[in-house]
C-alpha positions as a Python dict, from the first residue, in 0.01 Angstrom:
ca = {
    (1, 'X'): (0, 0, 0),
    (2, 'X'): (-215, -263, -159),
    (3, 'X'): (-294, -428, -489),
    (4, 'X'): (-577, -401, -739),
    (5, 'X'): (-665, -762, -659),
    (6, 'X'): (-739, -656, -299),
    (7, 'X'): (-965, -377, -422),
    (8, 'X'): (-1148, -624, -644),
    (9, 'X'): (-1191, -883, -368),
    (10, 'X'): (-1300, -625, -108),
    (11, 'X'): (-1551, -477, -351),
    (12, 'X'): (-1690, -825, -417),
    (13, 'X'): (-1715, -907, -45),
    (14, 'X'): (-1899, -579, 19),
    (15, 'X'): (-2129, -608, -283),
    (16, 'X'): (-2436, -674, -68),
    (17, 'X'): (-2369, -374, 153),
    (18, 'X'): (-2532, -58, 18),
    (19, 'X'): (-2253, 147, -146),
    (20, 'X'): (-1996, -110, -27),
    (21, 'X'): (-1805, -131, -355),
    (22, 'X'): (-1812, 247, -389),
    (23, 'X'): (-1673, 280, -36),
    (24, 'X'): (-1383, 53, -134),
    (25, 'X'): (-1299, 276, -430),
    (26, 'X'): (-1343, 588, -218),
    (27, 'X'): (-1099, 449, 38),
    (28, 'X'): (-825, 432, -225),
    (29, 'X'): (-928, 752, -401),
    (30, 'X'): (-913, 931, -65),
    (31, 'X'): (-557, 818, -3),
    (32, 'X'): (-636, 540, 245),
    (33, 'X'): (-382, 322, 66),
    (34, 'X'): (-176, 336, -251),
    (35, 'X'): (-255, 84, -524),
    (36, 'X'): (57, -76, -665),
    (37, 'X'): (-1, -202, -1019),
    (38, 'X'): (112, -548, -1121),
    (39, 'X'): (400, -594, -1360),
    (40, 'X'): (487, -896, -1572),
    (41, 'X'): (760, -978, -1321),
    (42, 'X'): (519, -963, -1025),
    (43, 'X'): (263, -1168, -1217),
    (44, 'X'): (528, -1437, -1275),
    (45, 'X'): (606, -1438, -903),
    (46, 'X'): (236, -1466, -821),
    (47, 'X'): (214, -1768, -1049),
    (48, 'X'): (509, -1930, -868),
    (49, 'X'): (350, -1864, -529),
    (50, 'X'): (11, -2004, -631),
    (51, 'X'): (192, -2320, -741),
    (52, 'X'): (405, -2336, -424),
    (53, 'X'): (101, -2304, -197),
    (54, 'X'): (-140, -2506, -411),
    (55, 'X'): (-221, -2735, -117),
    (56, 'X'): (-376, -2448, 85),
    (57, 'X'): (-470, -2326, -186),
    (58, 'X'): (-338, -1970, -224),
    (59, 'X'): (-558, -1735, -425),
    (60, 'X'): (-430, -1468, -661),
    (61, 'X'): (-513, -1185, -422),
    (62, 'X'): (-298, -1336, -147),
    (63, 'X'): (-20, -1401, -398),
    (64, 'X'): (-19, -1033, -497),
    (65, 'X'): (21, -934, -132),
    (66, 'X'): (306, -1177, -69),
    (67, 'X'): (475, -1056, -388),
    (68, 'X'): (430, -692, -285),
    (69, 'X'): (577, -767, 60),
    (70, 'X'): (878, -923, -111),
    (71, 'X'): (920, -624, -342),
    (72, 'X'): (894, -376, -54),
    (73, 'X'): (1104, -591, 182),
    (74, 'X'): (844, -580, 458),
    (75, 'X'): (693, -846, 678),
    (76, 'X'): (403, -636, 812),
    (77, 'X'): (59, -709, 673),
    (78, 'X'): (-288, -589, 767),
    (79, 'X'): (-527, -878, 708),
    (80, 'X'): (-817, -1071, 854),
    (81, 'X'): (-676, -1386, 690),
    (82, 'X'): (-456, -1485, 983),
    (83, 'X'): (-466, -1857, 906),
    (84, 'X'): (-317, -1837, 558),
    (85, 'X'): (-75, -1550, 623),
    (86, 'X'): (64, -1735, 923),
    (87, 'X'): (164, -2010, 677),
    (88, 'X'): (293, -1798, 388),
    (89, 'X'): (661, -1706, 386),
    (90, 'X'): (830, -1400, 237),
    (91, 'X'): (1085, -1525, -15),
    (92, 'X'): (1018, -1872, 123),
    (93, 'X'): (1175, -1793, 461),
    (94, 'X'): (1048, -1500, 666),
    (95, 'X'): (717, -1504, 853),
    (96, 'X'): (462, -1225, 826),
    (97, 'X'): (398, -990, 1115),
    (98, 'X'): (20, -988, 1102),
    (99, 'X'): (-167, -675, 1205),
    (100, 'X'): (-374, -610, 1399),
    (101, 'X'): (-212, -809, 1675),
    (102, 'X'): (-458, -999, 1884),
    (103, 'X'): (-432, -1038, 2258),
    (104, 'X'): (-326, -1379, 2380),
    (105, 'X'): (-615, -1587, 2500),
    (106, 'X'): (-646, -1582, 2877),
    (107, 'X'): (-607, -1913, 3047),
    (108, 'X'): (-880, -2014, 3279),
    (109, 'X'): (-756, -2085, 3623),
    (110, 'X'): (-846, -2418, 3765),
    (111, 'X'): (-1016, -2409, 4094),
    (112, 'X'): (-895, -2663, 4338),
    (113, 'X'): (-1140, -2844, 4556),
    (114, 'X'): (-1043, -2936, 4905),
}
């Protein structure tokens, strides 16, 4: 599931790629994800979230995703925006489980000199 704001942002980010915006639409039209329309209630919640996270700042697209996670009672999110979504909280408390999970960085072993 996703929001129309995500479709808009993805289309914008892919605008310089030939047929990028069309591919975004085709993804949704082909059933890649379901678009959940905003309601007045969800818009109010987005407004609250943008205000709460104004120091980051949180954009409207991210606010729609946090709101949708709250409405669906899920903590899983597929995003490349790991930095911000590691700071956002679902209903002010619960952390997101960000997908895809990344492997932990390997520590370099120190070589000891004799």
